[in-house]
N, C-alpha and C positions, 0 to 999 in steps of 0.2 A: 589396258593392263589389268590382269586379274589381281584382286585384293588379297593380301596376305592377312589372314585372320587368326589371331590367337587371343582368346578372351578368358576371363576368370582368374587371372594371375595378378601379381602385385605391380610391377613397374617395368622400366625400360632396361635394356642391356646394350653394351657397345656392339657394333657390327663385327662380324668375323674379320680376320686379317686381310682377306682378299677383297673386302669392301662389298661383297655380295650380300644378299638377304640371308636371314637365319636359315639353317639347314632344315627347313620344313619341306619335304620332297615326296614325290610319288613312291620312291623306293621304301621309305619308312612305312608308308601306309600298306604297301604290298607285303612287307615283312611282318607287319602286325597281323594281317589277315592269314599269312602262311603259318605263323605261330599258332594262331587260333585254330586253324584246320588240323594241325598235328595234335594239338591238345585234345581236340574233339575226337579224332580217330583213336588216340591212345585210350581215352576213357571208354569209347564205344567198343573197340575190339577187346579191351581188357575185361569189360563186363561180360561179353559173350564167352570169352575164354574161361572165366571163372565159372560160368554156368555149365560149360561142357565138362570141365574137370569134376565139378560136384556131381554131375550125372554119372560119369564113368565110375567114380568111387562108390557111388550108391549101388550100381550094378555089380561091382566086384564083391561088395558085401553080400549081395544076394546070390553070388556064385554064377552069374549069367554071362561071363565073358572072360577071355584070356588076356592077362596083363602084359605079356611080352610084346605082342603086337602094338598095343596102345602106348607102351612106354616110348617106343620109337616115334610114334605120331605126336605124342605130347611134347617130347623133347624138341622136335623140329618146329612145331607151332609156337612153343614158348620162346624159342630163340628168335623167331620172326617177329613176334610182338615186341620183344625187348629191343630189337634193332629199330623197328619203326618208332618205338617210344623214345629211344635215345636220340634219334634224328629230331623228333619234336622238341625234346628238352633242350638240346643244343641250339636249335633254331630259336627257341623262346629266349634263352639266355642272351643270344646275340641281339635279338630284336629289342629286348628290354634295355640293353646297354645303349643301343642306337636311339630309342625313344627318350631315354633319360637325357642324352646329349641334346636332343631337339628341345625338350621341355626346359632344360637348363638355359639354353640359348635364348628362349623366347618367353620365359616365365614372367619377365618384368615388362611386358608390352601389353597393357590392358586395353588396347584400342585398335581400330582398323587403320591401316595406312597403305598408301599406294607406292611409296618409294622412300629412299634414304638419300639424304644429301649431307655428306660429312657426318657430323654428330646429330643431325636432325632427322626426325621421321616426319613425313608429311602425307596429306591426302589431297586428292583433286576433286573439286566439286563439279557438278554437272555443267556449270557455266565456264569451267576451265580455270577457276581461281584456286589458289593453293592455300591450305591451312596448315600451319605448323602444329603437329600433334604431340610431339615429344622430343626428348633429347637424351643423349648418352649421359648417364649420371656422373661419369668421371670427367665430363667436359669442364674446362677452366675458363676459356674465353670463347665466346660464340658471337659470330656475326651472321645475322639473318639476312639472306639475300633478298633483293626486291623481286627477282625472278628466278625460276628454276625451269630449265628446258623451255624457255620462252613463255612460261605461264607466270602470272603475277601473284606474288605472295600478299594476301590481303588480311589475314587474321592469324592470331595465336590462340589455340584451342584451350579448353578447360584443363587446368592443372598441367599444362604442357611442360613447364620447367619445375614443377613442384618437387621439393626435396632434392634438387640438384645442389647439394651443400658445398660442393667444390667450385661452383660457378662464381667467378669474381667480377666478370665484365661481360656485358651483352650489348649489342648494337641492334636497334630496331629501325628498319627502313621506313621512309615516308609512305611507302605503298600500303603499310598496315593501317587499317581503319578500325579494327576491333581486337581488343585484348580481353579474353574471356575470364570467367570465374577461376580464382586460385592459380592463375597462370604462372606466377613466380613465388607462390607461397612456400615458406620455409627454405628459401635460398639463403641460408645463413651466412654465406661468404660474399654475397653481392654487396658492393660498397656504394655504387652509384648507378643511376640509370636515367636516360633521357627519353621522354615519350614524345613521339613526333606530332606535328600539328594536325595530322590527318585523324588522330584519335579523338573521339567526342565523349567517350564514356569509359570510366574505370569501374569495373564490376566488383562484386563482393569478394573479399579476401585476396585480391589480386597480388598484394605485396605483404600479406600478413606473415609474421614470423621472420621477416628479413632483418635479423637482429644486428647485422653489420652495416646496413644501409644508412649512410650519412647524409646523402643529398639526393633529391629527386626533382627533376624539372618537369612541371606540368604545363602544357601550353594553354592559351586562352580558349582554345577550341573545346576543351573539356567542359561538359555541361552537368555531369553528375558523377559522384563518387560513391560507390556502393558500401554496404555494411562491412565493417572490419577490414576495409581496403588496406590500411596501414597499421592495423593492430599488432602490437608486439615488435614494432620497429624501434627497439630500445636505444639505438645509436643515432636516430634521426634528430638533428638539432634545430632545424628550421624547415618550414614548408610554406609555400604561397598557394592559397586556394584561389583558383581562377574566378573571375568576376561573374561568369555565367552560372556558377553553381548556386542553387536556390535552397538547398537543404543539406545540413550536416547529418549524415546517417548514423545509425546506431553503431557504437564500438569503432568508428572509423579511425580514431587516433588512440584508442585505448591501449595503455601500456607503453606509450612512447615516452619513456622515463627521462630522456635527454632533451626533449622539446621544451625550450625556455620561453618562447613567445610566438603568438600566432594572431593574425589579423583576419577577421571574418568579413567577407565582402558584403556590400550593401544589399545585394539581392536576397540574402539568406533570410528565410522566415522562421525556421525552427532549428533547434539543436536537439537532436534526439538522444535517447537513453545511452548512457555510458560513452558518449562521443569522445570525451577527453579523460575518462576515468583512469587513474593511475599515472597521469602525467605529472610525476612528482617534482619535476624541475620547472614546470610552467609557473612563471611569476606574474604575468600580466596577460590579459586578454581583452581585446576591444570588440564590442558587439555593436552592430549598427541598429538604427531605429527600426529597421524592417523586421527584426526578430520579435516574435510574439509569444514564443513558448520555449522554455528550457526543460528538457526531458528528465526522466528519472535517472539519478546518479550521473548526470552529464559531466560534472566536474568532481566526482567522488575521488577522494584521496589525492587531490592536487595540493600536496602539503606545503609547497613553496609559494602558492598563490597569495599575494598580499593585497591586491585590490582588483576589483571588478566593477565595471560600470554597466548597470542594468538599464537599458533604454526605456523611455516613457511608453513605448509601444507594447511592452511586456504585459501579458494578461495572466499567465500562470507559471508558477515555479513548482516542478513536480518533486516527488518524494526523493530525499537524499541527494538533491541536485548539487549541493555544496558540502555534503557530509565529509568530515575529517579534513577539511581545508584548515589545518592547524595554524597557519600563519596569516590568515585573513583577519585583518584588524578592523576593517570598516566596510560597511555595505549599505547602500541606500536603495530602498525598495520604492519604486515609483507608484503614484496613485492609480495607475492603470491596472496594477496587479489585483486580481480579485480572489485568487486562490494560492495559498502556500501549503503544499502537501507535507505529509509526515516526514520528519527527519531531515527536512531541507537544509538546515544549518547545524545539525547535530555534530558534536565533536569539533566545532570551530573554536578551539580553546583560546585563541588570541582576540576574539571579538569582544569589544568592551561595551558597546552601546548599539542599540538598534531601535528604529522607529517604524512601527507598522502603520501603513496608510489606512485612511478611512474606508477605502474600498474593500478591505478584507473583513469578512463576517465571522470567521472562525479560525482559531489557532489549533492546528491538528496535532496528532500524537507526535511526541519527541522532536518537534520542530527545532527547539533550541537546547535539546538535551546535551549535557556535557560541555556547554559553553562556560568553562570554568572561570573566565575572566570577565564575564558579562556582569556589569554593575547596574545598568539602567535599561529598562525597557518601557517604551511608551505604547500602551494598548489603546486603540480608539474606541469610542462609544459604540461603533458599529459591530464590534465583536460580541457574539452571544454565547460562545462556548469555548472552553479551554480544554484541549484534548489530553489524554493520558500521557504522562511523562513529558509534557510540553516544555517544562523548565527543570526537569530533573537533573541533578548534579551541577546546577549553576551555583557553585559554592561561593562566588563573590557577590551575588545578588543580595543587596541589603534591604531593599523595599520595592514593592510593586503595587500599583493601583489597579484594581480590577474594576472595570467600568460597570455602571448600573445595569447595562443591558445583558450582562452575562447571567445565564440561568443554570449552567452546569460546570462543575470543575471535575475533570476526569481522574481516573486512578493514577497515582504516582505523579500527579501534575507538578508538584514542587518538592519531590523527594530529594533529600540531602542538600537542600539549599541552606547550608549550615551558617551563612551570614545573615540570613533573613531575620530581621528583628521585629518587623511590623507588617501586617497585612490586614486589609479591611475587606470583608466579604459583603458585597452589596445585598440589599433586601430582595432582589429578584432571584437570587440563587436558590434553586429547589433541590439540587443534588450535589453532594460532595463525595467523590469516589473513594475507594479503598486506598489506604496509604498515601492520600493526597499530600499530606504534610509530614510524612514520616522522615525522621532524621533532621528536621529543622531545629537544630540544637540551640540556636540563638533566639528563637521566637519566645517572647515573654508573656504576651496575652493576646486573646482573640475573642471576638464576639460572633456567635452564630445567629443569623437573622431569623425572624419569625417564619420565613418562607420555607425553611429547611425542616423536614420531618424525621430525618434519620442521620446518624453519624456512622460511616462505614467502618469496616474492619481495619484496625491499625492506622486509622486516619492521622492521629497525632503521636503515634508511637515513636519513642526516641527524642521527643521534644523536651530535652532535659532542663531547659531554662523556663519552660512554661509554668507560670505561677497562677494564672487566672484565666478561666474560660466561662463565658456567660452562655447558658443554654436556655432557650425559650420553651414555653409550654408546648409549642407545636411539635417538638421532638418526642417521638414515642418509642424509638428504638436506638440503642447504642450498641454496636456490634463488638465482638471480642477483640481484645488488645488495642482498643481505640486510644487508650491513654497509657499504654505500657511504658515503663521507664520514665514517666513524668512524675518524679518523686516529690516535687515541690508544688504540685497542682492543688488548687482550690476551685471547686465548681460553684458558680453563682447561678441560682435558679429560683423557682417559685415553689412554695409549700405544696406538698402533695403532687408534685410533677414527677415525670419519669426521671428527670435529672436528679431529683432528690433521692428517688429510689435507687438509681444506679450508684450514686455517691455512697449511700449507706451500705449497699451490697459489696462495694469494692474498697471500703474503708478510706474513701477520699473525703477530705473536709468539705462541708457544704455551708454556704451562706445564703439565707433566704432573702429574696428581694421583695420590695413593695409592689403590690399590684398597681398598675398605672391608673390615675384618676381620670374618669371619663365623664363628660357632660353631654346629655342629649336634650336638645331644645326642639319643641314642636310649636308650630305657628299656625293659628287658625286664619281662614280667609276673613279679612276685616273690611269694614267700611269707614270706621272712625278709630283714631288712636289717641292715647293720652300718655305722655311719659312721666314717670315718677321715679325718685331715687330712694331706695330702701337700704337701711343699715341693719344687719342682723348679726348678733353674737351667738355662736354655737359652740358647744363642747362635744367633741367626738372621741369615743373610746375604742381602742383596738378590738376587733372582733373577727371571727372567722367568716361570718356572713355579712356581706355589704349592707350598710344602712341605706334605705331608699326613701327619699322624700318626693312626693308627687304633688304638683300644683297644676292648675289648668294649663299653664304655659310651659313649665320647666320641670324636667325630671333630673335629679342629681344623684349620682352613685359615687360614694366615697368609701375608702378603707384606709386606716392608719394603723401603724404598728405601735406607736406610742400615743399617750393621752396628750392632746393639744387643745389650746383655745385659739380659735381663729375669729377674726372680724372680717366679714365679707360685705363689700359695698357693691350692689348690683343695680343695673338699670333695667327696669321691668316695663314692658309694653303691655298696657291694658287694652284688650280688644273687645269689640262688640261683634259676637259671632253672627254669621249669616248661614243660611241653609247650605249644607255641603253640596257640591256638584255631583257626587257619586250617589247612586241609588242605595237605599238601605240594604245591607247584605251583599252588595256587589263589590267586594273588596278588591278584586283584580280589574275592575272597570271593563269587563268583557261585554256588558249589556245584558247579562243573564246571571242567575245565581245557581251555582253548581258545586261539585265536590272541590274544585280549585279554591273557591272562596272559603270553604270549611278548612282546607289545609292551611291557607295563609293565616286565618284567624287563630288556629291552634298553634301554629309555629310562632306567631307573635306572643301568645300567652306564655309559651314555654321559654322563649328567650328572655322576656321581662322577669320571669320567675327566678332565673339564675343570675340576674343582674346585667344581662346583655341588651344591646339595642334591639328593639322589636323588629326593625327593618321595614316598617310601614310609614307612609307619609301621613300628615295630619288628616287629609281627606279620607285616606284608607281606614285610619283609626275610627273616624266618625262613622264611616259606612259599616265597620265591624261592630260598633256599639249599638246593636239593634234595639236593646231595651232602654237606651237613652239615659243610663245612670252615670255617664261620664267615665266609666271604667270598662275596658274590654276584658272579660273573664270567661270562665267556663259556661256561665249562663248564656252568654251571647253565642258561643259556639254551639250550644245545645239548640238554641232557637233557629240558628241557620241550618243545622242538620235536619231539624224537624220540618222546616219550610221546604227544603230540597226533597225530603221524603214524601211529603204531601203532594207536591207538584209532580214528582215522579210517578205517583199512583193515580194521577189524573185529576186531583183536587186543586182547583184554582183558588186556593185560600189566600186571603190578603194578610199583610203583616199584622194588622189590627186584630184579626181573628186568631193568628198564631200566638201573639203576645197575650191574648186574653185567656188562652187555654191554661 
């Protein structure tokens, strides 16, 4: 049977009243050619005639011919051309009308087909099997036969019934083993359908947009359901996923706004992106232990979901997986989860408490953003970073403990946590992002740890109840608007620090803090010891430069703001020194004396000069004290440099010779 081929147009059309194929015939083709021939002849002879007339007129002007004779010739020839042209034009009009009828009848058939059976178009494969290719768009009830002319119907082609909006009922025979992509998409009048046991796969978008579909029966033979297979089936109230299905594909039930409950079979290992997004009536979902991953936006906008059980097998929860699940009150994250991606629980406005397992190492951006009823969060010690906006708009959160392992707090991390009254930033934090605590209007005081070097832009802006903040010496930059609208703020810091400079420049009250008292004790290697108890009464007066007292065993650095009298009882160990184990001048114990030893010696001298710990052990100090006067100073560094220079020039000079010079 020759194929009827009409391509490049939109869709199907009902067959003509006599039941035959659309009027695409040889006659139409001949008339199109006939019309084209006449058009060509008209143009051809018209052009010649124009040339002849122009030539004759030119000769007349030149007086070279008699016009009476030519008038007769011209009149006859012109009449002939016009007659020929009129036939062509009339033929063209007739042909165009016929072609228009053909195109109108076939413009909606964008596929090849071999025959028509009732409202159905079909094709015949080389093996004799029949595929349903399309349907009359006006069809209401369709029964697909198992055979046509003795040939078995085995498949329904791509988009075969797509956009048949008047179709309300269809029967699929057991002979059909394949239903192709988009086969029933946008059949908005279809209310129910039964898939036969012979079908093993439902492909992408097969029933997408079937907005009136209430019920669908899928057999156990189905092993896979494609992307968006039931997306937009807004009237579907329940569905049973066959046990052989191992993956819930992307968008498969997206927009099924009437679906209230679904059970996922034990074999499923992953729920992909947007699988149930927009299922606004879904209240409960049961996930088996086989599920290891919940994809991005998998349950996005499931606003009626009140509870969900995440199995212990779960390893990752992707971005926005439960975003805007406004009725979700409780969720338990198992210890198997190692990754919670950005926005996973954002907008869960009914969630009151959550515990993050020890397996999680970071809280990513906006994970709990907009959880307006969240009052308590437990963050494990394993967490090292809190991402931008992680707890933004958690307006009921009153307190939160940031674990010691956290090193960074992201931008907007606690933005508008308006009930937060207290927060402790651990010593390990090195970075606090912009606007991290903006709008925390109940926060009263906060201490910045020594590990922080800067306070970002608008970090505490709008913290209207903040009365005290302690800023360490380590902070060397405070960016613009850091404390805007903190009208009752007092900054606590150290004299001559950047905090004091910032407070002065911005008219913020400043209170100076005492420098911490530090004691450095050095111990010689000893062979004999003798314990004695000494009572010493000292008077110390406030000074900008620390007072330093040095003994053989102990160096004490103190600074007081007020004059005090203290009585100190100390236990002193008297030692009998022995020869140091490090060679003279070999401060880094490398076995040689070089520029590194010079560097360590000079660094020690500089640190001690400003009241800091020199950073060397007792043995290293003894090795640096090359002149043996009990003090490491610039003389010792000079001698070490001199020694290195001599040996670098090839002079094997001994220490005795160096010190004697």
